[in-house]
PDB file of N, H, CA, C and O in Angstrom:
ATOM      1  N   UNK A   1      10.349 -33.285  58.427  1.00  0.00           N
ATOM      2  CA  UNK A   1       9.316 -33.136  59.471  1.00  0.00           C
ATOM      3  C   UNK A   1       7.944 -32.737  58.824  1.00  0.00           C
ATOM      4  O   UNK A   1       6.900 -33.334  59.088  1.00  0.00           O
ATOM      5  N   UNK A   2       8.027 -31.715  57.983  1.00  0.00           N
ATOM      6  H   UNK A   2       8.876 -31.231  57.768  1.00  0.00           H
ATOM      7  CA  UNK A   2       6.816 -31.248  57.354  1.00  0.00           C
ATOM      8  C   UNK A   2       6.228 -32.313  56.496  1.00  0.00           C
ATOM      9  O   UNK A   2       5.014 -32.518  56.506  1.00  0.00           O
ATOM     10  N   UNK A   3       7.079 -33.023  55.727  1.00  0.00           N
ATOM     11  H   UNK A   3       8.065 -32.857  55.719  1.00  0.00           H
ATOM     12  CA  UNK A   3       6.615 -34.044  54.861  1.00  0.00           C
ATOM     13  C   UNK A   3       5.935 -35.176  55.629  1.00  0.00           C
ATOM     14  O   UNK A   3       4.893 -35.690  55.221  1.00  0.00           O
ATOM     15  N   UNK A   4       6.558 -35.555  56.764  1.00  0.00           N
ATOM     16  H   UNK A   4       7.405 -35.138  57.095  1.00  0.00           H
ATOM     17  CA  UNK A   4       5.994 -36.620  57.548  1.00  0.00           C
ATOM     18  C   UNK A   4       4.595 -36.217  58.094  1.00  0.00           C
ATOM     19  O   UNK A   4       3.678 -37.035  58.171  1.00  0.00           O
ATOM     20  N   UNK A   5       4.478 -34.941  58.463  1.00  0.00           N
ATOM     21  H   UNK A   5       5.223 -34.276  58.400  1.00  0.00           H
ATOM     22  CA  UNK A   5       3.186 -34.489  58.981  1.00  0.00           C
ATOM     23  C   UNK A   5       2.149 -34.501  57.872  1.00  0.00           C
ATOM     24  O   UNK A   5       0.986 -34.813  58.126  1.00  0.00           O
ATOM     25  N   UNK A   6       2.543 -34.169  56.642  1.00  0.00           N
ATOM     26  H   UNK A   6       3.488 -33.916  56.435  1.00  0.00           H
ATOM     27  CA  UNK A   6       1.629 -34.148  55.513  1.00  0.00           C
ATOM     28  C   UNK A   6       1.141 -35.591  55.233  1.00  0.00           C
ATOM     29  O   UNK A   6      -0.039 -35.832  54.978  1.00  0.00           O
ATOM     30  N   UNK A   7       2.104 -36.539  55.293  1.00  0.00           N
ATOM     31  H   UNK A   7       3.063 -36.343  55.500  1.00  0.00           H
ATOM     32  CA  UNK A   7       1.735 -37.934  55.105  1.00  0.00           C
ATOM     33  C   UNK A   7       0.712 -38.391  56.163  1.00  0.00           C
ATOM     34  O   UNK A   7      -0.277 -39.055  55.852  1.00  0.00           O
ATOM     35  N   UNK A   8       0.984 -38.016  57.410  1.00  0.00           N
ATOM     36  H   UNK A   8       1.787 -37.477  57.663  1.00  0.00           H
ATOM     37  CA  UNK A   8       0.065 -38.358  58.514  1.00  0.00           C
ATOM     38  C   UNK A   8      -1.325 -37.804  58.280  1.00  0.00           C
ATOM     39  O   UNK A   8      -2.332 -38.476  58.505  1.00  0.00           O
ATOM     40  N   UNK A   9      -1.354 -36.573  57.826  1.00  0.00           N
ATOM     41  H   UNK A   9      -0.536 -36.027  57.643  1.00  0.00           H
ATOM     42  CA  UNK A   9      -2.628 -35.909  57.571  1.00  0.00           C
ATOM     43  C   UNK A   9      -3.337 -36.620  56.451  1.00  0.00           C
ATOM     44  O   UNK A   9      -4.546 -36.838  56.531  1.00  0.00           O
ATOM     45  N   UNK A  10      -2.616 -36.994  55.398  1.00  0.00           N
ATOM     46  H   UNK A  10      -1.634 -36.817  55.333  1.00  0.00           H
ATOM     47  CA  UNK A  10      -3.215 -37.748  54.258  1.00  0.00           C
ATOM     48  C   UNK A  10      -3.775 -39.067  54.731  1.00  0.00           C
ATOM     49  O   UNK A  10      -4.869 -39.468  54.332  1.00  0.00           O
ATOM     50  N   UNK A  11      -3.017 -39.750  55.592  1.00  0.00           N
ATOM     51  H   UNK A  11      -2.129 -39.425  55.916  1.00  0.00           H
ATOM     52  CA  UNK A  11      -3.414 -41.060  56.122  1.00  0.00           C
ATOM     53  C   UNK A  11      -4.703 -40.879  56.910  1.00  0.00           C
ATOM     54  O   UNK A  11      -5.631 -41.673  56.755  1.00  0.00           O
ATOM     55  N   UNK A  12      -4.783 -39.859  57.748  1.00  0.00           N
ATOM     56  H   UNK A  12      -4.029 -39.214  57.874  1.00  0.00           H
ATOM     57  CA  UNK A  12      -5.959 -39.626  58.602  1.00  0.00           C
ATOM     58  C   UNK A  12      -7.154 -39.316  57.683  1.00  0.00           C
ATOM     59  O   UNK A  12      -8.249 -39.827  57.919  1.00  0.00           O
ATOM     60  N   UNK A  13      -6.968 -38.503  56.657  1.00  0.00           N
ATOM     61  H   UNK A  13      -6.079 -38.088  56.466  1.00  0.00           H
ATOM     62  CA  UNK A  13      -8.029 -38.157  55.771  1.00  0.00           C
ATOM     63  C   UNK A  13      -8.502 -39.402  55.028  1.00  0.00           C
ATOM     64  O   UNK A  13      -9.701 -39.571  54.807  1.00  0.00           O
ATOM     65  N   UNK A  14      -7.579 -40.270  54.642  1.00  0.00           N
ATOM     66  H   UNK A  14      -6.605 -40.133  54.821  1.00  0.00           H
ATOM     67  CA  UNK A  14      -7.979 -41.518  53.978  1.00  0.00           C
ATOM     68  C   UNK A  14      -8.801 -42.422  54.856  1.00  0.00           C
ATOM     69  O   UNK A  14      -9.770 -43.044  54.420  1.00  0.00           O
ATOM     70  N   UNK A  15      -8.383 -42.480  56.129  1.00  0.00           N
ATOM     71  H   UNK A  15      -7.596 -41.975  56.483  1.00  0.00           H
ATOM     72  CA  UNK A  15      -9.116 -43.317  57.084  1.00  0.00           C
ATOM     73  C   UNK A  15     -10.556 -42.786  57.271  1.00  0.00           C
ATOM     74  O   UNK A  15     -11.516 -43.556  57.306  1.00  0.00           O
ATOM     75  N   UNK A  16     -10.674 -41.438  57.391  1.00  0.00           N
ATOM     76  H   UNK A  16      -9.894 -40.813  57.363  1.00  0.00           H
ATOM     77  CA  UNK A  16     -12.002 -40.850  57.586  1.00  0.00           C
ATOM     78  C   UNK A  16     -12.861 -41.100  56.378  1.00  0.00           C
ATOM     79  O   UNK A  16     -14.049 -41.387  56.521  1.00  0.00           O
ATOM     80  N   UNK A  17     -12.291 -40.999  55.167  1.00  0.00           N
ATOM     81  H   UNK A  17     -11.326 -40.765  55.051  1.00  0.00           H
ATOM     82  CA  UNK A  17     -13.049 -41.206  53.941  1.00  0.00           C
ATOM     83  C   UNK A  17     -13.506 -42.656  53.890  1.00  0.00           C
ATOM     84  O   UNK A  17     -14.638 -42.950  53.505  1.00  0.00           O
ATOM     85  N   UNK A  18     -12.599 -43.574  54.290  1.00  0.00           N
ATOM     86  H   UNK A  18     -11.680 -43.336  54.604  1.00  0.00           H
ATOM     87  CA  UNK A  18     -12.904 -44.987  54.291  1.00  0.00           C
ATOM     88  C   UNK A  18     -14.063 -45.290  55.265  1.00  0.00           C
ATOM     89  O   UNK A  18     -14.948 -46.097  54.981  1.00  0.00           O
ATOM     90  N   UNK A  19     -14.019 -44.618  56.400  1.00  0.00           N
ATOM     91  H   UNK A  19     -13.300 -43.962  56.631  1.00  0.00           H
ATOM     92  CA  UNK A  19     -15.044 -44.781  57.411  1.00  0.00           C
ATOM     93  C   UNK A  19     -16.399 -44.309  56.933  1.00  0.00           C
ATOM     94  O   UNK A  19     -17.435 -44.923  57.190  1.00  0.00           O
ATOM     95  N   UNK A  20     -16.346 -43.149  56.201  1.00  0.00           N
ATOM     96  H   UNK A  20     -15.505 -42.650  55.993  1.00  0.00           H
ATOM     97  CA  UNK A  20     -17.614 -42.593  55.696  1.00  0.00           C
ATOM     98  C   UNK A  20     -18.195 -43.490  54.634  1.00  0.00           C
ATOM     99  O   UNK A  20     -19.411 -43.673  54.573  1.00  0.00           O
ATOM    100  N   UNK A  21     -17.355 -44.049  53.804  1.00  0.00           N
ATOM    101  H   UNK A  21     -16.368 -43.901  53.853  1.00  0.00           H
ATOM    102  CA  UNK A  21     -17.845 -44.911  52.719  1.00  0.00           C
ATOM    103  C   UNK A  21     -18.464 -46.203  53.326  1.00  0.00           C
ATOM    104  O   UNK A  21     -19.493 -46.682  52.850  1.00  0.00           O
ATOM    105  N   UNK A  22     -17.839 -46.740  54.355  1.00  0.00           N
ATOM    106  H   UNK A  22     -17.003 -46.351  54.742  1.00  0.00           H
ATOM    107  CA  UNK A  22     -18.312 -47.981  54.944  1.00  0.00           C
ATOM    108  C   UNK A  22     -19.499 -47.851  55.786  1.00  0.00           C
ATOM    109  O   UNK A  22     -19.981 -48.843  56.332  1.00  0.00           O
TER     110      UNK A  22
END
């Protein structure tokens, strides 16, 4: 459960970073 949440957080962070770059 914790690992899945960490992956979700990482995905969200990646999307935000991608949005900022674009």
